[in-house]
LUMDRENKOL-996104 format. One record per residue: residue in three letters; x, y, z of N, C-alpha, C in turn. Coordinates in steps of 0.02 Angstrom, whole numbers, plus 50000, padded with zeros to 5 digits. Atoms other than C-alpha are relative to their C-alpha. Layout:
ALAXYZXYZXYZ/...
This chain:
MET500374994249999499985000150002500505005649999/PRO499614995050002500805016549950499875005050060/ALA500084994649953501045030650074500145007749969/GLY500064992250031500745050450035500185004750035/LEU499794994149961501465066550079499895005649946/VAL500074993050059501195083850007500585004650036/ILE499464996049983502745095150006499775007149995/SER500194992550008502285113650048500485004750028/ALA499644994849974502905129950120499625005450022/PRO500444994849982502335145650194499965005549931/ALA499954996050061502725154250016500304997149941/SER499635003150054503385151849844500695001950010/GLY499404999050008505165152049811500454997650071/VAL499695002549942505685143049969500424994349989/GLY499615007150011506275126049893499564994450000/LYS500405005950006504805115349878500164995349931/THR499835005150064505305108749699500664996650011/THR499335003149994507115105749739499984994850056/LEU500175006049962506505095749895499654993849975/THR500435005550021505295085949805500414995249940/LEU499585004050041506495081149666500604996450039/ALA499545003349958507815077149787499774993750043/LEU500195005749954506765065849901499764994649944/ALA500185005750053506005056849741500654996849966/ARG499425004150020507715053249670500444997250053/ALA499625003449943508495048549838499574993850012/TRP500405006849994507045035649864499964995949940/ARG499945004050056507155030449697500734996349987/ASN499395003249997508975027149706500044993550055/ARG500055005949953508475015449857499644994749981/GLY500415004950026507455005749749499244999950006/LEU500685000050001505765012149790499675003649937/LYS500284997250063504435016649662499615006350032/VAL500344994449975503975035349684499575003849948/GLN500464997350035502535044349610499875006850017/CYS500174992649985502325063649598499455002649965/PHE500464995050028501045075749573500095005850013/LYS499884992249991500915094849555499205002450029/SER500614996449981499495103549662500055006249975/GLY500054993650026498865118149563500145000349932/PRO500034999750065499025123849386500645001049958/ASP499294999650023500915124949358500214993649958/TYR499895005150044501295115049203500654998449982/ILE499255001150019503225115749204500214994750053/ASP499835004749946503475105849372500004992449985/PRO500115006450005502745089349318500574996549951/ALA499445002850037504165086849187500684998650040/PHE499365001449951505505088549326499904994650038/HIS500165005149958504565076349426500104992949956/ALA499885004650040504615064549287500744997749993/ALA499235000950000506455066349263500314996650058/ALA499705002349934506755063049444499704992250020/THR500305005249982505625048049462500004993649944/GLY500045003850061505485040149281499444998249994/ARG500815001150011503535041049296499695006449992/ALA500334993850011502375053049224499675003350054/SER500314996549937501755066549341499505004749964/VAL500454995850029500195076149319499625004650052/ASN500214993649952499285091849395499344997050028/VAL500525000849972497905089149521499815006850026/ASP500194993049985496865105849550499255000350029/SER500645000549957495495108149674499475005249976/TRP500384994150031494855123949584499704997849938/ALA500215001150061494675116749418499634992549989/MET500215007050001494345098049456499594997350053/ASP500435003349946493055088349554500344994850023/ARG499665005849956493455074849679500124994349955/GLY500045006150034493115061149554500615000249954/THR499414999050045494365067749429500694999550037/ILE499375000849955495715070349566500024992650025/ALA499865007349968495425052149630500224996049938/HIS499795003750061495525046649451500805001149987/LEU499264998550024497275055049422500434998750046/VAL499435002349941498065050149590499994993450001/SER499955007749985497585031949572500554997349957/ARG499535003050023499015029949457500714998950037/GLY499545001349942500115030249616499894993450038/SER500255005749966499205014849666500544993450013/ASP499445004149995500745004349630500705002150026/ALA499394997049976502025015549705500064999450075/ASP499805000949942502895014649867499845006750042/ILE499994991849969502815033849908499785004649940/VAL500204994850053501715047549826500235006950025/LEU499834992949984502315065649832499485004949963/ALA500354995150041501145079049787500425007150021/GLU499714994649992502105095849766499585006050005/GLY500504994849992501205110549824500165006849952/SER499884993350037501045128349739499985005550050/MET500024994349960501315145449820500084996750079/GLY499985002049915501015144550023499424994950007/LEU500515005949980500035129550097499335001749992/PHE500614998750000498445138350110499815006449947/ASP500094994350050498605150549960499554996449945/GLY500405002250051497185148849840499645006649971/VAL500364995150028495925160049761499445001650054/ALA500504998749959494495169549856499364996649998/ALA500575003750018493075160749777500044992949990/ARG499885006750009492865142949791499854996349933/GLY500115003850066492895131749630499754993849999/VAL500435006449997492335114849595500024995850064/SER499975003249940493085106249749500385003350054/GLY499674995749956494125119949831500205006049967/THR499684993150024495125136149805500584999249959/GLY499465001550029496505128049724500755000050044/ALA499535001249947497545127649886500284992950009/SER499735005949984498795114549922499754996050060/ALA500295001949931498025112150091499284995649973/ASP500665004950029496345105849985500274993049988/ILE499795006850018497375091149915500244995950059/ALA499865003649940498145087050084499394997150042/GLU500575002149960496475086650172499574995249957/MET500375004050045495575077850024500244993350001/LEU499715007250007496835063250015500214997850066/GLY499815003149934497345062550199500715000550007/TRP499375001150006499085065250158500325005850053/PRO499684994049956500215074550298500435004849953/VAL499624994950040501195090150247500715000250033/VAL499284997949978503075092050258500115006949973/LEU499904993950017503455109750261500705001449983/VAL499454997050018504925118750188500005006550026/ILE500054994049972505415132850299500725003449983/ASP499314996649998506695145850257500035006050051/PRO499934996549945507195154450412500525006349996/SER499584994149998508305167950341499785006350022/GLY500254994749966508225182750430499694999350064/GLN500465001749942507325174050574500374995550051/ALA499775005049956507655162550717499414996050029/GLN500595003149969506235157550840499305002049965/THR500674998250043504935166450725499824994649960/ALA500175005650054505055151950600499684995050041/ALA500445004149974504355141150729499325001450015/ALA500704996849987502865152750763499684998949924/ILE500344999550068502575153250569499794991249985/ALA500305006850010502565133750562499534997350053/ALA500605001949949501495132050719499335002449971/GLY500654996350036500195144550632499804996049945/LEU500085003850061500305134550478499634992450031/ARG500305007549978499935117250580499355000150032/ASP500674999449963498455124650680499485003549954/TYR500424995450038497645135150547499394996549969/ARG500615002750032496485122550467499874992450021/PRO500095006949972495775106750555499974994949944/GLY500085004350045495955091650445500644999849953/VAL499374999850029497715096950377500514998350049/ARG499495003049957499095086850464500695002349981/LEU499234999150011500895093050484500384994550025/ALA499695005549977502085079550479500675002550025/GLY499394996349975503635090850511500295004549943/VAL499784995650033504745103050436500814998149968/VAL499255000250014506455103750334500225007449988/LEU499814992549997507365119750359500455001149945/ASN499564998850071508225127150198500335006650013/ARG499574993649999509605139850177500215002750070/ILE499784999549929510175137650361500755004150001/ALA499364996449999511625151250386500584996950046/SER499385002449944512645143050530499734994650054/PRO500215004849954512585128950654499655004450059/ARG500264996549945512035141550787499335001849976/HIS500614998950025510665147850670499524993550012/GLU500405005549995510025130550657499894996550071/ASP500265001749929510095127450842499485003450026/LEU500494996049977509115141750878499334997349967/VAL500635001550048507725136650743499784992950038/ARG500195007749966507755117650807499725001350066/ARG500254999449929507585122450989499305003150005/ALA500564997950003506085132450948499404997049974/LEU500555003550034505165121350836499944993150055/ASN500105005649943505555106750971499495002050054/ASP500474996349949504655118251102499284999649968/ALA500665000250029503165118450981499694993749983/GLY500335006650008503055101050971500004997849916/ILE499945000250073503525100850777500684996549990/ALA499405004450022504775087750704500375003549949/VAL499664997650044506245093750612500364993949970/PHE499755006450042506755080950476500775001549976/GLY499254998350021508445090150428500105007949995/ALA499714992450005509245107350393500434999749946/LEU499694999250060509955111550224500385006649993/PRO499594994150012511475124350222499865003649937/ARG500114996650078511495137250079500534995849953/HIS499605004150051512065127249924499705002149930/ALA500294998950061511895136549764500014995849942/GLU499995004150047512345122949657499484995549983/ILE500635004450010510705114149671499425004349976/SER500564996050027509745129049616499814998949929/LEU500215000850059508625126849463499965005649952/PRO499944993350041508845139649319499175002649993/LYS500664996650010507295151549311500015004249937/ARG500164995950061506405160649172499365004150023/HIS500494996049971505055173749172499274996550009/LEU500625002649989503635160449172500204994850057/GLY499915004949938504515149949319500634997049976/LEU499355003550007505855136349303500034998649922/VAL499785002150072506715133049129499774993549995/GLN500225007250005505925117649060500404994450006/ALA499535006149980506655101049107500274997449925/GLU499715001650066506865096448920500575004649966/GLU499544996050030507915111048886500744999450043/GLN499364999649950509215106749021500314992649987/ALA499725007550007510385092648970500274997550054/GLU499685002949932511155092249140499444999350047/ILE500625000349939509395090449235500174992650035/GLY499975005949953509905072749286500455000650047/GLN499464998949950511565078049365499745005150052/LEU500244995349946510635092449453499604996950054/ILE500375003649951509345080649530500484995350039/ASP499595004449977510625068149564500435004350063/GLU499654996849947511665082449660499495002150058/ALA500524999649939510025087649755499854993850042/ALA500155006249952509725069849813500554998950038/ARG499475000449951511485068249876500035004650042/PHE500074995149948511355084149967499525000150050/VAL500555000649956509755082050032499994993550047/ALA499925006149975510095064050085500555000750058/GLU499464998149944511605070950188499825003050046/HIS500174995649952510675083650282499184998850025/VAL500665001449986508865075950296499924992350022/ASP500045007949982508305059750387499434997349950/LEU500465003050040507475050550241499544995950028/ASP500385005449970506875036450342499485003350041/ALA500434996649957505965049350459499515002849959/VAL500444997550032505145058050320499524994649969/LEU500375005750041504635041350244499484997150058/GLN500435001949948503885035750403499425005350020/SER500534995049980502875051750428499474999649947/ALA500474999950054501925047950268499444996050021/ALA500595003749985500065041450280499884994049949/SER500275004150049499605025450208499405001449964/TRP500554995450041498465028850076499714993549949/SER500275005350051497295015749982499505004949954/PRO500414996750042496725023749823499374998249981/GLN500715001750013494835024549796499855000249915/PRO500145000150069494255019549619499495005949983/ALA500414993950016493445035249537499404996849967/ALA500645001750035491605033349481500035001549921/ASN499964998850070492185041149317500705002649999/GLY499464996850009493625047949239499985006849984/LEU500034993650016494115063149156499425002449948/ASN500544997250046492705073849068500365003849941/VAL499684996950049493635076448916499914997349933/THR500075001850060493235075948734500615001849947/PRO499454998050041494695074148615499765005349941/PRO500014995050052494855088548484499834997049935/GLY500035004650059494825075448347500294993350005/GLN499875006549993495185058148313500804998649991/ARG499235000350009496985061348246500285007250001/ILE499894992649977497705077448328500725000649974/ALA499324998150013499255086048250500185005250050/LEU499794995949940500125093348399500625003049987/ALA499384996750001501555105848386500354998950071/ARG499675001649947502955100948497500695000249997/ASP499404998050001504545108548527500205005750051/ALA499824994649952505545122248625499475006050007/ALA500374994050007504285135448572499244998350017/PHE500625002349990502675123948598500014994250054/SER499975006049964502785113848749499615000350077/PHE500504999249951501525119648877499354996549990/VAL500715003650002500135107048886499844995450053/TYR500065004149938499415098049034500064993149990/PRO499915006550024499995080549030499304995350006/HIS500675004149990498225073849097499585001349936/MET500394999450068497465081448929500194995749963/LEU499845005250056498515072048819499834993750016/GLU500145008049983498275055148915499194999649991/ALA500695001850007496435058648917499725000149932/TRP500115000850069496445061648728500054993149978/ARG499875007050014497225045448705499634995650029/ALA500345005349960496245035948838499295000349955/ALA500705001350033494655041148728500184998949930/GLY499895003750070495475033648569500355003549955/ALA499694995950041496235048948499500864998249980/GLU499215000950021498035047648407500265006849998/ILE499664992850005499215062248422500714999249965/ALA499354998950042500535066048298500325006050006/THR499674994749993501855077848338500395003049943/PHE499594996650048502795090748233500325006050026/SER499554995449972504095104248256499915007149951/PRO499984994150036503685121748187500665003550004/LEU499354996950005505415127248239500494996749944/ALA499635004050038506095113448132499585000949930/ASP500344998450052504875120747992499674995249965/GLU500435005250019503765105547989499385002149998/VAL500684998850015502015105547946499534994450040/PRO500475005549961500425096148030499974993749949/ASP500105006050031500265078547987499345001049952/ALA500554999650062499115077947817499484996050020/SER500605003949979498085064847896499585000950060/ALA500304996649941497625074248052499415003149979/ASP500714996350021495855080848066500005006250046/VAL500054993749968496325094648180500765001550029/CYS499314998449992497895104348231499925004550070/TRP500104997649933498255109848417500765003250007/LEU499474996749990499605123148452500135001850071/PRO499934998449937500085122548639500315006850014/GLY499674994949981500875136748739500664998350008/GLY499145000749990502795139948775500235006049990/TYR499714993350004503875153548723500125002349939/PRO499834997950072503635158548546500375007149994/GLU499714993850012504255175948586500804999250009/LEU499255001250008506005168148617500244997949928/HIS499915003150061505865160448444499635004349943/ALA500454996250047504825173648352500355000449932/GLY499654999550066506165176448217500104994049965/LYS499955006950041506335158448169499384997749980/ILE500555001550024504485155548168499795004549948/ALA500124996550051504345170448057500274997849937/ALA499595002550064505625163247935499854994349979/ASN500235006550012504895147047935499424999749952/ALA500484999350044503925149047777499544993849986/ARG500425007150014503415130547755499664998450053/PHE500445001449948502735128647926499455004849994/ARG500504995249996501785144947913499394998649937/SER500505001250053501015141247734499684993350008/GLY500295006249987500695122947782499415000050051/LEU500614999649955499655127647931499475004449969/ARG500564996150035498695141047829499534994449950/ALA500315004450047498315127347705499574994050038/PHE500385004349952497785114547841499395004250034/ALA500594997449978496625126847907499425002249963/GLU500514999250060495715129047741499474994450014/THR500595005349990494815112747788499974996450056/ARG500045003149934495165107747960500075004450052/PRO499854995349948495125116748126500605000250034/VAL499384999149973496635123648207499915003450072/HIS500194996649935496685128948393500745001250030/GLY499454999049960498035138048492499975002450066/GLU500054998049921498265140448682500585004750007/CYS499464995249982499355156048745500475000849949/GLY499414998550054501015155648646499574997349940/GLY500215002350059500055145148513499475004949968/TYR500524993950015498665158348509500405006049973/MET499634994150026499935171748481500334998549926/VAL499625002050062500805162048340499444999349948/LEU500614999750043498955159948259499905007049972/GLY500134993250023498975178848249500345003249950/ALA499654996950055499565191748129500665002950017/GLY499284998249989501105197748217500175000050080/LEU499764999749931502115197148381500585004350010/THR499504995749994503185210448437500454997850067/ASP499525003449953504705204548542500205004750053/ALA499724995549942505605211648702500305006449979/ASP499594994550025506665222748593499615004449949/GLY500334995850027505245230148506499964998249922/VAL500015003050065505395219648345499484995949983/ARG500665003950022503825214448252500124994349951/HIS499895005250038503845197448178499284997249970/GLU500605002450036502475191048054499854993250027/MET500305006349977501475176148126499574998149945/THR500335003750054500365164348026499345003549977/GLY500544995550018498945177048012499274996049990/LEU500685002550008497515164148035499515003750053/LEU500374995049960496875176348172500245007649990/GLY499744992650004497065195848178500335002050058/LEU499674999149919497845194848357500685003949988/GLU499294996649996499295206748379500185000350077/THR499734999849939500355204648536500635002750007/SER499264996549980501855213348619500324998150061/PHE499605001549934503235209048742500385006350017/ALA499624993749985503945226248729499905003050055/LYS500134998449928503055231748879499624994750034/ARG500315006049960502755216948985499575001150056/ARG500504999949949501345214449092499734993450021/MET500195006649984500915198849189499325000150001/HIS500665002449997499305190649163499994993050032/LEU499845004549955499125177749297499274998150027/GLY500585001649969497565167249356499554994749973/TYR500485006050031496235154249342499455003049951/ARG500484996550049494985156649202499374995649992/LEU500595003350013493185151049181499655003149938/ALA500224996450082492575152748993499294996949993/ALA500565002950027490875150648932500005001149915/LEU499794998750084491125147948735499385002549972/ALA500524996850037490175159148629499914996249934/VAL500125003250067490495148848471500454993450025/PRO499745006349985491155130448467500745001349989/MET499315000050014493065126448471500194991950002/PRO500025007850005493815109248443499964995950066/GLY500105005149934493205095948568499415002950039/HIS500464996249965491945108748641499425002749967/ARG500504996450035490235114948598499895006950024/ALA500164991849985489585132748597499614999850072/GLY500395000649928488915135348790500474996350042/ALA499615003849953490245123848864500325003650045/ARG499634997049952491065129249021500704996850013/LEU499215002849997492985127649016500275003150058/ARG499714997349941494035129149170500864999849983/GLY499265000850020495925133149136500385006750040/HIS499534996249961497405144649189500345003849949/GLU499614995150045498205159849109500685002550029/PHE499364997649968500035164849140500435001849927/HIS499554997650047500925175749012500135006950017/TYR499634992549993501845193148993499795004149946/SER500144996650056501135198548827499405004550009/THR500584996049996500085213048796499515000349929/ILE500504999350060498585213448669500075007049964/LEU500044992750040498755227148538499405000449960/ALA500575000650044497325220848427499644992350014/GLN500325006450005496085206248448499325001449967/PRO500584998450041494885209448309499354995549976/ASP500405005550023494115193148279499364998850039/THR500585002849964492465185548344500214997050064/PRO499815002849925492625182948535499834993350003/LEU500035007249994492835164248568499444999350066/ALA500355001649943492065166048744499935006050054/ILE500144994649944491415176648892500614996150050/VAL499475001749955492995174749013499985003250058/HIS499864997449924493035177549206500544996750036/ASP499455001249957494335176449326499684996450059/ALA500235004849943494155166349482499485004450054/THR500414995549973493285182249563499345000749971/GLY500654998750047491965182049428500045006049972/ALA499924993450037492675197949358500134997949916/VAL499855001150076492555198749154500655003149990/ILE499334997650028494235199649075499995001149928/ALA499914998750071494815205448910500134995249957/GLU499675004950038495645190448847499484994249993/THR500515005250018494165182348762500124994649957/GLY499925005050049495015171448647499695002849937/SER500154997750065494675172748453499744994649963/GLN500305006250046493765163148318499875004349932/ARG500034998450067494035166148130500004995049951/GLY499945006850052493545152747998500004994150048/ARG499845006049956494185136048076500545002250043/ALA499444998249944495505144448184499695003350060/THR500294997249930495095147348368500765000550052/GLY499354999349950496365152248511499715003450058/THR500234997049932496275157248699500705001050030/PHE499424999249965497595163848811500054995550065/PHE499895005149946497155151348945500044993649980/HIS499755006650006497795133148958499404995650021/LEU500675003549984496195121448965500284993950052/ILE500025005149949496215110449128499414994950000/ALA500535003749993494505104049124499345003449979/GLU500714998050025492645105549058499544998250070/ASP500555001549942491265107249197499554995149977/ARG500475005250031490195092249194499335002450000/
């Protein structure tokens, strides 16, 4: 029977991902089967989890998913020895308005699954106050259990002793303390971590993190703190209709952000996926009945995309007879033009009139609930889609038919409606689930 833990923290940037990867690899090196999940909408971390464990990781999200969907997704850990769910932001951080089964907070997943929480605490600039923070998190919400803490970025043995004594007085277990060690930091970019597939040295980084953590953390104590867990079979699986029977999926360094559970759901429903690389000037598979362009970093490759005439003309030819959909970065590439951070405009495919710019960056971040005004591949007009938006581009023009009425998690209407022209559609949000 597997055991489960949630790795969380008081805030972002404390070291959750590094600890999750290190624990996963260290236990895997001991011969254990480790399954990871990501709580919340971050679509980059699951690829790192897969690199650490050798097993695919997916997102579980209480704002966008119902309990049945979450149960279905986590059941893939039924043959594992230990299951780790990496949290997002701080333990209780979510949105103000409840979604399908929660607010999107990591605490929702911990309570729902009955998994204790290992907190990563960074006591930089603190001593005993770190214990007050940990105790507050422990007591904040009944039903969420604290297993213990791992201290990160400890300045000195004296610093560690002060913090440990305070935590001991508060009745909180300390599994280990990590001194500052910049070598195991993972590279970052404006949307978060640099993608796992972009880093040739990712295996060595994870190995180093595992060695470092094993040296300073009691792995056996952490493992013993996990809760035995018997996966409950879900009454139903994912409520996902594939956009087509054979899907041409753009996949390379510019088009890489797509939720793993969506691809798995498409395949489970009988769809075939044929990948192609716009950066390699490839075109969609001629036998496909739909083309899907995921998000990614088109702004870093805009010049190459603009120069790849075979890709652009091939996609336009495809769209004459079959639907094409783009998410976020893919939506921008379906547009008329993209202006990069240096103020240079690059011509995109022109299937939509969208004009975007990174010359003046502005962050757009949050959950999205979209009521489709017109159909898009896999979803009828009137469908309610839940997704997440995260980008720094500014809309200069969005002249086509609005795809949807889009609200944020507070219910406010937002301007990023998506677009539809002919057989081309696009959204700034990444699709997570459709309301049942």
